N, C-alpha and C positions, 0 to 999 in steps of 0.2 A: 428514789421510790423506796418506802420504808414501810413497805406491806409484805408480811411474813406470807412465804406461801402457803401455807398451811391450812389457812382460810378461802381461799381460791376454789371456785366453784370447781364441782364435780366434770362439770362440762369442759372446762379448760384443761382437765388431766387426759382427756384423751386426746386433745389437739397438741400439749405440747409432749415429745418424747423423751424419755430419759435421758438426762444430762450427760448419763454413762456412756451412752452410746453414738457422741459424737466421734465422727472422723476429721480429721485436720489434714490439708493437702501438705508435701510436703515444701517447705518455705525455699526461697533463693539464698536469704542468708540468714543469720545467726541471732537471735534479740537477747542481748545479755544485760539480767536484770543488774543493777549496780547499787543501790542503797534503797534499805526500806525503812522507815520509820514510825512509830505510834502518831495520830494525831490526837490533840486536847477532844477530853470527854465532849466540850463544848462544839465539836463538830464532827459527832458520831453519825450525822447522818448528811454527812458532804454529798453534794449530788452534782458537783459541776467544778470545773478548774479552767484558769487563764491565766498563761506564763506571760510575765513581763521582766523587764531587766532586772529587777530589783525586787523580784519576788514574785507570788503567784495570788490570784482570787478565786475563793470560792465561797459556797453557800450553802445551807441546809434546803431539805424539801418539804413538803407537805405539813403544816401545822405548825412550824418552827417561827421564832422571830425574822422578820424581812430584814435581816443583815448580811452585807456583805463584809467577807473576813478578809484582809489582806493577812498572807504568810508567809516565812522566809522560806527557805528551802531547807530548813532544817524542821520544818511542820509545825515554828511557832506562829501564835498569834500575835501580829503586830499593830494592828487596827483594826477597827470595828467602826462599819458605817451604817446607821439604819436608816432603812428607808421609808418613806409616807406611804406605804403600800401592805396591801394583805397577801400574805405567803399562801396560797392556794393549795399550790404544788409547783413549788419552784423546782427546777429540774437541769438547769443549764446557763451557765453564764459566757458571755463573749464580750468584747471591746475594741474599741478603736481609738484614735487619739483624742476624741472629743466625747464620746461615749460609751456608758456601759449597756451592755443590754443582755436584760433578766428575762428568760423564758418560763413563762407561768404555764407550764403545757403539758406537765404530768395528767394521764387519763388511762391509766391500767384498767379499769372497770368498765370504760368507754361510754361512760353517763353524760361525759361533758359535751355541750353541742357546739360549744366554743372554746376558747383558750386566749392567751394573752401573750403577747411582748412587749415590757416595760424598756423604753429608749432613756437611759436615765445621763443626765447633762453630768459629767464627771468635774466641772469647775462647781456648779451647785446643784446637787444631788436632788434638793426640792424642785427640780424643774425638770420632769418627767413628762412624756411623751407613751400612753400606750394603745397599743397596735391589736387590735382583734381579729381573730383569725378561726374561720371554718374552713373544716377538709372537705371538701369536693365529695359526694356521694356519702357522707357521715349521715348515717339515723341511729340516734346514740340510744332512741328504743328499742333498737332490734340487735345491738351489739351484745356480744357474751363476753364476759370479765376474762382479759388475759389470752383473747381469743379473737382479735379485732385486727385491724391495720390504723386506727384512728388513733395513735398514741406517737409522743415522741420524747426523747430526753437528751436530743444531743443539737448544737447550733453552733454556729461559727460564723462571723465574719470574714468573708475572704474578697480582699480587693472592696469593691461597691458592693458587693453582694452580702445579703443576709441570707445565711442557708438553715433550713432545718432537715433533719434528718429523722425519719419515723421509726420508731420502735413496732415492727412489724410482725405481732404476735401468730396472726393466720396463717400468711403464705410463705413470711422468711425472706421476702423482696424488700429490700429497703428502698423506702420512697425518696425524695429529696426535693423539697420544695423550695421556692425562692420567694422572700418575702418582700412587700413594695412598702418602705420606708414611710411611704410619702402619703400612704393609705391608711385611714385609721383603723377601717371596718374593711375585711376582704375574705375571699375565699379561695383557698390556695388549691392550686391541683400539681400532680407531679410532672415535673419537668424532665426528671433523670432518675434513674434508679440502677442499684445493686444489687445484682445475684450470686448466690452462692457464699455469703458469708452463715459461720456456723451458728447462729444467735441472732438477738434483736442489739439492735444498737444503742449504746447508754452514753457516750461522749465521742467528741470528733474536734479534731483542729488540723491545720492546714501546715503541713512541714516545708517551709521556704528554701530549705537546705538541697531539700530532695524533689521537689516540686510535686508533692503527691499530699493527699488527704492521709492522716492516720484516726484510726478507728480503734475503741473499745466496745466489749459489750459480754455478753453469755448464754448459753442456753440454760434456761430451769425447770423444776418440776415442783409440785405444788406440793413435795416433799422437803424443801431444801438444800436439794443437789443442785450444783452450779457446774458448769464447763465454761471458763471465761476467756475471754480470747483478745488479742491483739491483732490489727491488721492494717495494711496500706492497701490504698486506692489509688488509681491514678488522676491526677487533675480533668480528668472526662469521664471520671467513675467505674473505670474498670479494675476489677478485683486483682491484686499483685501479688501479696505474702498475708500468709495467716499464722500467728503463732499463739499455742496454747498458754495460759497464764495460771499453768497448774496448781498453786499455793493460792490464789485468790479465788474471791465468791463475788460478792458484788462491786465490781469496779464501775464507777459512776461517771468520774471526769478524767480528761486527757489534755496536756497541752504541750507543747513543743518552745524550748528556750532556744536563747538566743546563737546556744552552741549548739543544736539540734540534738539535745539533750529529751528525753522523753518524759514527762512527768505524769502518772495516773493516781489517781486515790480512790480509795477502798470505802465504802459505808462500814460501819461496824455489823457486825452478825453473831448469832450466837457463838460463843465461846473467841468471837474477837474482837478486838479493838478497831475502828479506823485507822488507815495508813494511808501514806504517801510514801509513791517508791520514785526511783528514776529507772530508764531503761537505755541502753543505746541498740542499732543494728547495727554488728559487724560483717562486712564482706565475706 
């Protein structure tokens, strides 16, 4: 999401509570930030993250070039793969052994009737299957910018399931959708939900070591204030732990490497460059 909140509609400001008012529950374990590096300016609008053994993959969001970036764990770009697509509003990337999945699902203003996920063959990136999604109950003509639930920025391939997590501005209840990869056009409906998160969800991955999802997101207001968080959620979507990320603002992507380290990316904001950080949960 590359929108500056000062342009948000006044009506949204009545819905969004001040970021300073967020209260976090006491976690059962400590989150230890281990490393922070700046990302290249080319990734100033980084908006998704996927970990593999030899590095990570990221992308930029709306209006940027349709490029998948492979970066190392020092935050350096080591490969660029340009796709024959248009980046309307790319917000997440995940993958399995055979495919990348690009979520062109950004919808902060609520005006998109439908969004897309692009399934890209890793052996031939020109071989792309696009899946068109509509949210059940979405009436784009009636949505209030930054004050509706028909938005998403987080996606993960978990086993055989492709899961999309909502960015629920209005209710604060995160809706989880299961996408059918064999259906080119589909209407998706909530099959699970998460209540109690202290803001909207912007990134998700599954931690195989602890058998739980790890989530990042934030609560924000139209004046550029952020209360950013990381959370763990059980495999059946029960909220477990929440940690504040006090020195961060727009954290947009998160992934788990083979050792169980959490990596998360932050988009550049006024006064700060894009960054890549690592963290571990300490008993």
